[in-house]
C-alpha positions in Angstrom: 13.3 1.9 69.7 14.1 4.4 72.4 13.5 8.1 71.6 16.5 10.2 72.4 16.2 13.9 73.3 17.3 16.3 70.7 20.5 18.0 71.8 22.0 21.2 70.5 24.6 19.1 68.6 22.0 16.8 66.9 23.1 16.1 63.4 21.3 14.6 60.3 23.5 11.9 58.9 23.2 10.0 55.6 25.2 9.1 52.5 28.3 10.4 54.2 26.9 13.8 54.8 26.3 15.5 58.1 24.1 18.5 58.6 23.9 20.4 61.9 20.4 21.4 62.9 19.4 25.0 63.9 18.1 25.7 67.3 14.7 23.9 67.6 12.0 24.1 70.3 12.4 20.3 70.7 15.9 20.9 71.9 15.0 23.0 74.9 14.1 20.1 77.3 17.6 18.7 76.5 19.1 22.1 77.2 17.5 22.4 80.6 20.9 22.2 82.2 22.7 24.0 79.3 22.3 27.7 78.7 21.1 28.5 75.1 23.4 31.1 73.6 22.3 32.4 70.2 24.9 34.2 68.0 25.4 37.9 68.6 25.0 40.0 65.4 25.6 43.6 64.3 24.0 45.7 61.6 25.4 49.2 61.0 23.4 51.7 58.9 24.6 55.1 57.7 22.1 57.7 56.3 24.7 60.1 54.9 22.5 63.1 54.6 21.2 62.6 58.2 17.8 63.8 59.5 16.2 67.1 60.1 17.4 67.6 63.7 14.3 69.4 65.0 12.1 66.4 64.1 14.6 63.7 65.1 16.0 64.5 68.6 13.7 64.4 71.7 13.6 67.5 73.9 14.0 65.6 77.2 16.7 63.2 78.4 16.4 59.9 80.3 13.7 57.2 80.2 10.7 59.6 80.4 11.4 61.5 77.3 8.7 62.4 74.9 9.1 60.8 71.5 10.1 63.3 68.7 7.9 63.6 65.6 10.0 61.2 63.7 10.3 58.6 66.5 6.6 58.6 67.0 6.7 56.2 64.0 8.5 53.7 66.2 6.5 54.2 69.4 5.7 50.5 69.7 9.4 49.8 69.8 10.3 52.4 72.4 11.7 49.9 74.8 13.9 48.4 72.1 16.1 51.4 71.2 18.2 54.2 72.7 18.4 57.6 71.1 21.8 59.3 71.5 22.6 63.0 71.1 25.8 64.9 71.6 28.3 62.5 70.0 30.7 62.7 67.1 34.1 61.6 65.9 36.8 64.0 67.1 38.8 65.5 64.2 36.4 64.0 61.6 35.5 66.9 59.3 35.2 67.4 55.6 31.4 67.5 55.2 30.2 64.7 52.9 33.7 63.1 53.0 33.0 62.2 56.6 30.9 59.2 55.4 34.3 57.4 54.9 34.9 57.7 58.6 31.5 56.8 60.0 32.5 53.3 61.2 36.3 54.0 61.5 36.6 57.5 63.1 39.8 58.1 61.1 40.5 61.9 61.2 40.3 64.4 58.4 38.7 62.3 55.7 38.7 65.3 53.3 42.5 65.8 53.4 44.6 64.8 50.4 46.8 62.7 52.6 43.9 60.9 54.3 44.4 57.2 55.2 41.5 55.3 56.6 41.6 52.6 59.3 39.7 49.4 59.9 35.9 49.9 60.2 33.8 48.6 63.1 32.1 45.9 61.0 35.4 44.6 59.6 37.0 44.6 63.0 34.1 42.4 64.2 34.1 40.3 61.0 37.8 39.4 61.5 36.8 38.0 64.9 33.6 36.1 64.2 33.3 36.0 60.4 34.8 32.6 60.1 31.7 31.1 61.6 29.4 31.9 58.7 29.4 31.6 54.9 29.9 35.4 54.6 32.1 37.1 57.1 30.2 40.3 56.5 28.0 42.0 53.9 28.8 45.5 52.6 25.6 46.9 51.0 24.0 50.0 49.7 25.0 53.1 47.7 28.4 53.6 49.3 30.8 51.4 51.3 31.1 51.8 55.1 33.6 49.0 55.3 37.4 49.4 55.4 40.1 46.8 55.8 42.9 46.8 58.4 45.0 48.5 55.7 42.5 51.2 55.1 41.3 49.8 51.8 37.6 50.2 50.9 35.6 47.0 50.7 33.5 46.8 47.5 29.8 47.5 48.0 27.0 45.4 46.6 24.4 47.9 45.3 21.6 45.6 44.3 19.2 43.9 46.7 18.3 41.4 44.0 22.0 40.5 43.4 22.5 40.2 47.2 19.6 37.8 47.5 21.0 35.7 44.6 24.5 35.6 46.2 23.0 34.5 49.5 20.4 32.0 48.5 20.4 31.0 44.8 22.4 27.9 43.9 24.3 27.7 40.7 24.5 24.8 38.4 27.1 22.0 38.9 29.1 23.5 36.0 29.0 27.0 37.6 30.1 25.6 41.0 33.0 23.7 39.3 34.1 26.9 37.5 34.0 28.8 40.8 36.1 26.2 42.5 38.6 26.3 39.7 38.8 30.1 39.9 39.3 29.9 43.7 42.2 27.4 43.2 43.7 29.7 40.6 43.4 32.6 43.0 45.3 30.7 45.7 48.0 29.9 43.2 48.3 33.6 42.2 48.4 34.6 45.8 51.3 32.2 46.4 53.2 33.6 43.5 52.6 37.2 44.5 53.7 36.6 48.0 56.9 34.8 46.9 57.8 37.7 44.5 57.1 40.4 47.2 59.2 38.6 49.8 62.2 38.4 47.4 62.1 42.3 47.2 62.4 42.9 51.0 66.2 42.9 51.3 66.5 45.5 48.5 64.0 48.2 49.7 64.0 51.1 52.1 62.5 51.0 55.6 59.4 52.9 54.3 59.0 50.4 51.5 59.3 47.5 54.0 56.3 49.0 55.8 54.4 49.1 52.6 55.4 45.5 51.9 54.2 44.4 55.4 50.8 46.0 54.7 50.8 44.2 51.4 51.6 40.8 53.0 48.8 41.4 55.4 46.4 42.0 52.6 47.6 38.9 50.7 47.2 36.7 53.8 43.7 38.1 54.3 42.9 37.3 50.7 44.3 33.8 51.0 42.1 33.2 54.1 39.0 34.4 52.2 39.8 32.2 49.3 40.3 29.1 51.5 37.0 29.8 53.3 35.1 30.4 50.0 36.4 27.1 48.6 35.1 25.3 51.6 31.7 27.0 51.4 31.2 26.1 47.7 30.7 22.5 48.9 28.1 23.5 51.5 24.5 23.9 50.3 23.0 27.4 50.6 20.0 27.7 52.9 16.6 27.1 51.6 14.1 29.8 52.3 10.4 30.4 51.6 10.9 33.9 50.1 11.0 35.4 46.6 13.8 37.6 45.4 13.1 41.3 45.8 11.8 43.1 42.7 14.3 45.1 40.8 13.7 48.8 41.5 15.1 51.8 39.7 18.3 53.0 41.3 16.7 56.4 42.0 14.1 54.7 44.3 16.5 54.8 47.2 13.9 54.4 49.9 12.4 51.4 48.1 15.8 49.8 47.7 16.5 50.5 51.4 13.4 48.5 52.3 14.4 45.7 49.9 18.0 45.6 51.3 16.7 45.3 54.9 14.4 42.5 53.9 17.4 40.6 52.5 19.5 41.4 55.6 16.8 39.9 57.8 16.9 36.7 55.8 20.7 36.6 56.0 20.6 37.0 59.7 17.8 34.5 60.2 19.7 31.8 58.2 23.0 32.7 59.9 24.5 33.3 56.5 26.3 36.3 58.1 26.4 38.0 61.5 27.9 41.4 60.4 26.3 43.9 58.0 27.1 47.4 57.0 24.7 49.5 54.9 25.6 52.8 53.3 22.6 54.9 52.2 22.2 57.2 49.3 23.6 60.8 49.2 23.1 61.5 45.6 20.6 63.6 43.7 17.6 61.4 42.8 14.1 62.5 43.4 12.5 60.1 45.9 9.7 58.1 44.5 7.4 59.4 47.3 4.2 61.4 47.0 4.8 65.0 47.7 8.5 65.0 46.8 9.4 67.0 43.8 13.1 67.9 44.2 16.3 66.0 44.5 17.2 64.5 47.9 20.6 66.1 48.1 19.1 69.6 47.3 16.4 69.1 49.9 19.0 68.3 52.6 20.7 71.7 51.8 17.4 73.5 52.4 18.7 76.9 53.6 15.8 76.9 56.2 13.3 77.1 53.4 10.2 75.6 54.9 8.8 74.3 51.6 12.0 72.3 51.1 12.1 71.1 54.7 8.6 69.7 54.4 9.6 67.6 51.4 12.7 66.5 53.3 10.5 65.4 56.2 8.6 63.1 53.8 11.9 61.3 53.0 13.1 61.3 56.6 9.8 59.8 57.9 9.9 57.1 55.2 13.4 56.2 56.2 12.5 56.0 59.9 9.4 54.0 59.0 11.5 51.4 57.0 13.9 51.1 59.9 11.1 50.6 62.4 9.5 47.9 60.1 12.9 46.1 60.0 13.2 46.1 63.8 9.6 44.9 64.1 10.3 42.0 61.7 13.5 41.1 63.7 11.5 41.1 66.9 8.9 38.8 65.4 11.5 36.3 64.2 12.2 33.6 66.8 15.9 33.0 67.4 16.8 30.3 70.0 15.1 31.2 73.2 14.4 34.8 72.2 14.2 36.7 68.9 16.5 38.2 66.3 16.2 41.7 67.6 17.4 40.7 71.0 20.4 39.0 69.5 21.1 41.7 66.9 22.4 45.2 67.5 21.2 47.7 64.9 23.1 51.0 64.8 21.5 53.6 62.6 22.9 57.1 62.3 24.7 59.6 60.0 28.1 61.1 59.5 26.4 64.6 59.3 24.6 66.2 62.2 23.3 68.9 59.9 23.6 68.3 56.2 22.4 71.9 55.5 25.7 73.2 56.9 27.9 70.1 56.4 28.2 69.9 60.2 29.9 66.7 61.5 29.0 67.1 65.2 25.9 66.1 67.2 25.3 63.2 65.0 21.8 61.6 65.0 22.3 58.1 66.4 19.9 55.3 67.4 21.1 52.1 68.9 18.6 49.2 68.9 18.4 45.6 69.9 21.2 43.4 71.3 21.3 42.6 75.0 21.1 46.2 76.2 18.7 48.2 78.4 17.0 50.6 76.0 14.0 52.9 76.2 16.0 56.1 76.8 17.5 59.2 75.4 21.2 59.6 76.2 22.4 63.1 76.0 26.0 64.4 76.0 27.5 67.9 75.7 26.2 69.5 72.4 29.4 71.4 72.0 32.1 69.2 73.6 30.7 65.9 72.1 31.4 62.5 73.6 33.3 60.2 71.2 30.9 58.1 69.1 33.5 55.3 69.3 32.5 54.8 73.0 29.3 53.4 71.5 31.4 51.2 69.2 33.3 49.7 72.2 30.0 49.0 73.9 28.7 47.4 70.7 31.8 45.2 70.4 31.4 44.1 74.1 27.8 43.4 73.4 29.0 41.0 70.7 31.1 39.2 73.2 34.4 40.8 72.3 36.9 41.6 75.1 38.0 45.0 73.9 38.2 48.3 75.7 39.4 50.6 72.8 38.4 51.4 69.3 39.3 54.4 67.2 39.0 57.6 69.3 37.2 55.9 72.2 37.8 56.8 75.8 35.8 53.9 77.2 32.3 52.5 76.9 29.2 54.7 76.4 28.0 55.9 79.7 24.4 55.1 80.4 24.2 52.2 77.9 24.2 49.0 79.9 24.0 45.4 79.1 20.9 43.7 80.5 
């Protein structure tokens, strides 16, 4: 028997079933003449109460900046991330309401007539989401994800439930029930679309616009139903990991860590390539030593040094969890590199200063991907650069040929692909 080299398209075949293999080290000799291209991925994280600016932002710009007190926790990753100051979304105001626009840049989110636009993660998911079981994951305490029609994507608020959805297989009966429900859903979509189309000749121009938006939503739903039906017949990945422990909802830092553990597994198994996580902005008391008051109250500290010191405990824990996540991604092989190199991780906030509900000079860190990092990019603190310029760079880093998103004026100056 002649041994054949493993190619990237090597399949396991048997009993009428074909299973594509992941990228293996044994494939690299066969790929000597073929460039190995791992999937590009994106994770967006919003910490809606932000960070204490004096401890977050470095004092110097460029590559020789001194790490700020918070970023000292990620000193071993210095070359893997870029700190960005002096950016915001033009016309995004409204204090806490700005979290709705963090990944969209839609203006005036606090206005009664506010209409949102598509979020960065959903824009990307529409382009690459058909390649994975889940086009995207929307996780956390609030949704960052908005459809093309400005409809909020429901959020999954439990790390344990997310793990089950990704990796736990249901019984044959449960799968059959799910398939039947999907088929019923498709039938319902057909009926709704027929009924809506019959109304078009009898409605006003404004209503036709609403119907067009409705048709778009129906078509997107149909596409998701068809995709879901196909994936019910595909085995979920098998992993050597236990589900995260169920934590009380008020332990928001513990849940943040659990969520990121699940996100790493989702990326590693290529279950999804797009993730959006919305952090907590409520009033629980963090389950951390030294914290005695509610998180939201601490963020509105009024320059009280006692409150600021408790806020620092939460901020440092958040940065520590983020750094652990990046470290784990970097230690996870992916093709001919690692998960961090192939995954952009954007962490920031819709508030530059929660104490004053300020929505400018947002704290932003962009890590991973195929970018040259290890720097502090600074823009005008008063006349901020559009944060959407970073979004355009992120989309291009994911292989998308786009030059505009939201309020962008181009790509982010100083952030270059390696």
